N, C-alpha and C positions, 0 to 999 in steps of 0.2 A: 779573087778566086771564088768560084761558085760555093754556095752554102752546102751543096751536096758533096763537096770535096773535104775530107777530113785530112788533117796533116799533123804528124808528130813534130816534136820539137826539133828545130833545125839548128845546124851550126856545130854539133858535136863532131869530133874526129871519128872517122870510120875505123873500125878495127883492121889490123893488118891482114888477118885471115878470116874470111867469111865463107860460108858454104850454103848449100841448098836449104838447110834448116833455117838459116838466117833469113832467107827470102820468104819462107812461110811465116816466121814469127814477125818480121818487119811489116809484112802486108797486113797481118791481123792487127798489129798495133796501130797502123795507119788507119784502119777501118774503125777503130775505137774499142778494140778488145782490151780488157784490163786484167782478166783472170782466165786461166786455162785449166781445164779439168782432164784427168786421165791417170795413166799408170805407165812408167817407163818400160821399154822393151828393147831387146838387142838391136832390132832393125830401126827402131825409132830414136836411137840415142842422138842422132844429129839434130833432131828437133829439140831435145831436152838440153843439149849443150848450148843451143842457140838461145834458149830461155835465159840462160845465165848472163847473156850479153844484152838482154832486153830489160824493159821496165815492167814486164808482165809478172803477175803472181801465178803460182801454180798450186792447185789444191790436189793433194795426193790421196786418192782413194785406195781401197784395198781390193776391190773387185771391179772389173771393167763395167759390168752392168750397173753397178752403183755409181760409177763415175758418170755414166750416161744419164742416170736419174738425177745426179747432182747438177749436171749441165742443164737438164730440163728445168729443175726448180729455179736455177739461176736465171734462165731465160724468161720464165713466167713472171718473176718479180721485177727483173730489170727491163723487160720489153725489147731487148736486143738479142741477136744471136749469141749463143754460148759457143765457145771453142772447146772441142774435145779431141785430145790426142790419144790414138790407139796404136798398139804394136801389131805386128803381122800375125795372121793365123789365129791361134787360140784367143789372143787378146781381142782382136777385132770381132771374132765370132761371139765371144762372151758378152759383148755390149749390145748385141742385136735386140734382145727383149726390151731394153731401155729405150733404144731407138724406135722400136715399134710404138711405144707409148707416145713419144714425141711426134712421130709421124701421124698417129691417129688423132692427136690433139692439136695438130698444127702449131707445134712449138719450134721456132727457128733455131737452127744449130749448124755450125760448120764443123764437120767431122773430118779430121786429118788422120788417115791411117798410113802406117808405113807399109812397105812391100819388100819382097825379096829383090835382090839386084836385077837390073834390067834383063840380064841374060837368062833369068829364070821365068820371065813372063811368057804368056801365050800358051800355057799348058805344057811347056817342056818339063819333063820329069828328071830334074838334075839332082834330086835328093837334098835340096836345101832345107835348112831348118825353117819350120813354120810354113812351108810352101803349100799353096793351094792351087788348083788348076786355074780358077778364075775368082779370086777373092772378092772383087767388087760385085760379082753376081749374087753373092750371099746377101748383099744389102739392098737388092732391088725392091723387095716388098716393104722395106722399113725406112727408105729415104726417097726424096723427091727425084734425085738423079745421082749418077755415079760417074766419076772420071778418073783416069790415071794419067799422071804427069811424068814424062820421061826426060825432060830437059829443063834447065834452069830458066830459060827465057819464058817458059809457059807458066811458071809457078805463080807470080804475082797476079796474072790475069785469071788463073784458075781459082785462086783463093778469093779474089774480089768478086768473080762471077758467082761463086758458091754463096758468098755473103748476100749478094743481091737476090739470088734465087731463093735463098732461105727466107728473106724478108718479103718476097713477092707473094701476093695472095694466090692460092692458099699457101700459107707459110709451112715450114717444116725443115727437117734436117737434110743436109746435102753432103754427099760423100766425096772426098778427094783423097786419092792415095798416091804416095810418092815412094819410089824404090829407095832402098837403103843407100846404094851407091850415089844416087842423085842427091840425097840429103847430105852425104858426107863430102862430096866433091867440092873443091874450091871453086868459087864463082867470081867472075869479073864484073858482074852486074852491080851497078852502084846501089847503095842502101835505098830501100823503098821508103819514101816519106809521104806520099799522097795516095789516096784511094777514094773511089766513089762509094760511099756507104749508104746512099739513099736510092731505093728503086723508084722508077717513075710511077707516080700514083695513077690508079685507074678508078674511074667512077662508073656508076651504072649507066646503061644506055638511056637517053632521055625519053624515048618512046615507051620503054618499060616502066620508067618512073611515072609517066603520065597514066599508063594503064593501071598501075598499082594504086595510085592516088585516087583515081576515079572509083575503083572498087571500094577502097577504104572510106572515102567520103560519102558513099551511098549506103554503107553498111548500117543495119539496125542493131545487130548483135555481134560486133567485132570482138575478137580475142587475139592475144599475142602469146606465142611461145618464144622465149628468149634463150638462146643457146650460148655455148662457150665462146662462139665467135664475137658476141657482143662485148664480153669482158676483154678478150684478147685485143680487140680493136679499140678499146677505150670508148665505147659507144653508149655508156650508161646514161649520160645526160640527154643524148638524142632520143634514146628509148623512152625515158621518162617524159620528155616533152611530147613525143608522138602519142604515147599511151594516154596522156591527159587530154590531148586534142581529140582523140578517138573516144575517150571515156571507155577504154577497153580493159578488161581483166587481163593480168599478165601472170604467167607461170614460167619459172626458170627451169631449164634442164639441169641435170647434175653438174655438167660442165659449166653451165651458166649461173650456178648458184650464187646469189647475192648480186647479180647484175641489175636487179631491180629492188628498190627498198622494201624489205620484208614488212615493215609497219605501214606501208602506203595502203590507202583504202582499196586500191585496184589490185593489190598483190594477193596471189595465192601461193606465195612462197615457192618452193620447188617440189610441190607435191604432185609430180607427174605420175606417180604410181597409185594415185587415188581415183576411184571410179567417178566421184563427183566432179573432179577436175577434167577427167577424160570426157565425160558427158558434156560439160560446158564447152570444151573445145570442139567436140563433134557437132554441137548445136549452133555454133557460130555461123552466121551467114557469110562472113569473111574472116578467115583465119590467116594471120600473118605469122609465119615461122621464120625467124631470122637468126642466122649464125648457128644453125643446128641441122643435122641430117634427118631429124625426126626418126631416129633409129629405135632400136629395141626397147631401151628403158624409157626414153622420152615419149614414145607412142604407147606407153603402158603395155609393153610386150606385144606390139603390133595389133592392139585391139582398138586403137583410135581410127575411126572412119569418118572423116570430115563430110558433113552433109552440104556445106556451102562451098564457096570459092576458096581456094588456097593460094596464097602468095608465098612463095618459098625463096628466101634470100640466103645465099651462102657463097663463100669465096671458093669453095671446091665444087666445080661444075658437075662432077660425077654424082653428087648426092641429090641434085635437083631432080624432082619428079621420080626419084628412085623407088618411092613407096606409094605415092599418090599423084594423080594428075594435078598440075599446078601452073600458075604463072611463075616460071622460074627466072630468077635474076642472079646471075653469077657476079657477085660483087662483095667486097668487104662490107661488113655490117655497118660500120660507122659512116662510110660514104653513102650507103643506101638509105640509112635512117635519116641522115641529115638532108638528103635530097627529098625524101618524103615530107619531112617537116617544112622545108622551104616551099615545096609545091602545094602543100595542103591548103585548101580554101579557108578563108577566115570565117565565113558564116557557119553556124552550127548546123548539124544535120537534124532535120525534123523527124520525130518519131523514134529516136534511138532509145533503146532500153538502157536503164541505169547500169553502168559497168560496176560501180561500187556495190550496188545491191546484189548483182550476180556473183561478184567475188565474195561478198559476205556470206551468201548462201552456201557457196562451195566451202569456205573456211569452216562454217558451222557444221556441215556434213562431215568434214575431215575430223573435227574434234569429237563428234558423236560416234564416229566409227572407232576411233582410238579409245574413247571412253568405254565402248562395248567390249573391249579386249583387256586382258590382264597384263597391262603394259606400264603400270605406274613406275616400276623400277627403271625401265629403259628411258622413259620420258624424263624422270628425275636425274638420271645419269647424264644425259645429254645437257640438261639444264645446268648441272653442276660444272660440267666442263666449260660451257659458255660463260658462266659466272666467274670462272677463275682466270679468264684470258682477256687482256685489254682489247678494246674494240678495234684498234689499228694493227693487230698482230696477224700476219698470214698463218694459216693452218694448212698442214699437209696430211692427207689421210690415205692409209693403205686399204686394200680390198678386204674389209673386215666388217662385221655386223655394225659396229659403231659408225663406220663410214657410210653404210647403207642408210642408217638413220640420218646421218649428216646430209646425204644427198637431198633428202626431202625436207628436213626441218632445221638445218643449221642456218643461223643468221650470221653471215660473214662480216656484216657491218662494213667498216672501212678497211679491214685487213685482207679480205678475200679468202676463198675456199679453193683448195687444190687437191684433187684426188687422182688416183691412177686408173680411172674408169675408162679411159680411151681404149687401151688395149687390155686392161684388166689383169695385168701381171702382179705378182706379189713382190713386196720389198721396196715399193716406191717411196713411202712416206719419209723415212728418216734421211736417206741420202739426198732426196729432193729438198728437204728442209735445210740441210747443210748448205746446198747451193743457194737456196732462197735467202738464208741468213747473210751470206756473203754479198749477194746482190742488194739486200736491204741496207747493209752497212754502206755500200758504195752509193746507193741512191740517196741516202740521207747525208752524204758528204763526209762520212767517217774515213779518215786516212788509215789504210792498213799498215800496221807497223811490222817491220822485218825482225824476225827472231830466228837466228840460225838459218837464214835463207827461206824461212817459212813466214806465215803471217798469222795474226790473231785479231779478232774483232771484239768490240766491247759488248758487255752484257745488255746494254740498252737496245740492241738490235735483235733481241731474242725472237725466235719463231717456235711454233709447236708442231710436233709430229704425233700422229695417233696410229697405232698398229695393234694387231693381235699377236698372240704368242707365236703363231705359226709364221706369219709374215715377218715378224721381228727377226727370226733366225736367218732370213734371207740377207739381212743387212747389219747383223750384230757386229761384224768386223769393222764397220764404219765408226764405231765408238773410238777406235784408234785414230781415225781421221779427225774426228771432232776434237779429241784431246790434243793431237799434234798441232792443229791450227787454232785451238782455243775458240771454237765456233759455238755460240750460244744457242743451242737448241734444247728445248724441253721435250723429251720423248716419253709419251704416255703409252705404256704397254698394257693392253687389256688381256689378261691371262685367263682363258677358259678351258685350257687343257687340250686344245686341238684346233682343227679347222672348223670353227663354229658354224659358219654359214653352210658349208658342205654337209655337215652333220644334220642341219635342219632340212636341207633339200632331200637327203637320203631318207630320213625318217618320214617326211611327208610323201615321198614317192614309193619307197619300198617297205616302210614300216619299221626299219631299223637302219642304223648307220654302220658302215664298214670302213675300217682303216682311216678314220678321221681323228682318232685320238693320238696324241703326241707325247713322247717323253720330252721334257724341256728342262733347261737349266734353272738354277736359282738365279733369276735375273738380277737381283740385288747384289749378290756376291760376285756375279760375272761382271756387272758394271763397275763395281769397286776394284776388280782386278785390272780394269783398264784405267783406273784412276779417276773414275766418274762417281760423283756423289749420287746416291740413289736411296729411295725409300718406298716402302709398300704402304698403301692406304686401304682402308676398308670402306665399303659403301653398302647401303641397304640395311634392312632389319633395324637393329638397335643403333647401328653406327650412323645412320643418316647419310648425308652426302656432303656435309660441310667440310669434312676432312679432305676430300678430293679437291674441292674448290680452294681451300686454304693452301694445300700443297702446290697447286698450280700458281696461285698468286705469289707465293713466296719466291718462286724462281724468277719473278720479274722485279725483285728488289734490286736496287741499284748496286748493291754490294756483291751480287751473284754474277759470276762470270763462267764462261765455258759451258759444256753440256751438263744436263741433269736428266736423270731417269726416274720416272714414277711408275710403279707397278700396281695394278688393281686386279685382284683375283675375283672375278665375277662372271656370271653367265648372263648373256643378253639374248633376247629372242627378237625375231623380226615381227613387224606388224603383218597382219593378214592382208595380202594384196587382193584388191577387188576391182 
């Protein structure tokens, strides 16, 4: 049997009664799915009853949007498509913001939404519960494709095709919807045991590789922008090899944060919002942008104007040359970088300026700019978080001032950095961290134990989420999810009394802020009401920052299980962008 074919365990007796829901679940299981995310709904009950007859685990969220974020986090850590089950109408629509993040960040996902019975499809106004005129049209802007299945024979192929499309570059979520009566109807189709889980790999066109390598080999001042596509493709090793061959300074985008070693002499971290870095990129005679759209933030708010040749590599063809003329190569970052490395000439380029010296000058300018601003508190705060988290721990960040600092100066080391900057919606961090923790447990070989039909994972698989008080309220209900499943996530909530970054924007633009202050709960008491241990720590002034570091470290003690909440009441400011 081909290595591309995944097969579930064979030989067990088929249940006497199976339905359309079983076909969905069996196909997902054959494709390699182990965990499903979502919330039950009336039209989707056929799916959830089928889960009972499967070997799949289910993570029960409290809000559909958070279920989508959890599936997103799971996929980012596991590297495979997450399965998300949604109910019809309000349930499906509530998940759309989370799917927008996955779509914008090329996170693979198979979304299975229920539908009204077949007789209610096509815009017929029959007054059915949850009925929409064209439900799948609502997902057009947040998924790669959408399809409706109306008979059993099409279900396995639809699910398998969705999986393959989700994994085909550019990756992303794919929408499949199945009417209620199709899910519930008895099926005569035999149990699904095999499925093709691996899309056909696609490499870059040889003539484009040759053209790119010729430009890179002749460059005197090359530079590289590494985006999220590098990390998603697992292309870090190829990037490092090519950067060293080119002697080229490297800066990572926010999505690509930690895709290149921060301590490497060629590294400029992720300081894409610093003028010194922008100027270095603009001055490059050959600029390689790989796995990035060179969008708003990465281009320092569209102020980057390359003066030399631009080689633009991305799996999403629509971003190529969208902002600058370039040699565009529509390809997965890993395949492209490995092809560049393989084709690069062995002899060194004469007259090339030292990349390490150029990177060092940029790093010096960054430090001098920060030193010229009153930002000692913010810098010490981020350092205290970094010191409190083991190197191999994934971190998940909401759209909050702490995360904006993280975009630029966080060193993800071997754990990785995940933020909701793709679509920029609030509430990403905590539910995504829940999904990430489940994936990490599976990735490290931890068997999930059944507890009253639910599961729990060990404390050694802990991840960290960072949110502001405003964004925390978007996902506070997921503390119940974390408790129900025993998921080890440390949630750091930075409480500054409102939407801090919007407050800064308004003061800078209008001289004062309006409607950015928030009434918020006592997060410690609220967490404890969910049964979650929580503590408040102090930072700055006489308190210093060791209390925050120690509190984070303590949650990684082997005896600590389940979720933990740490609250810091402090005000952070952004660095001046130049």
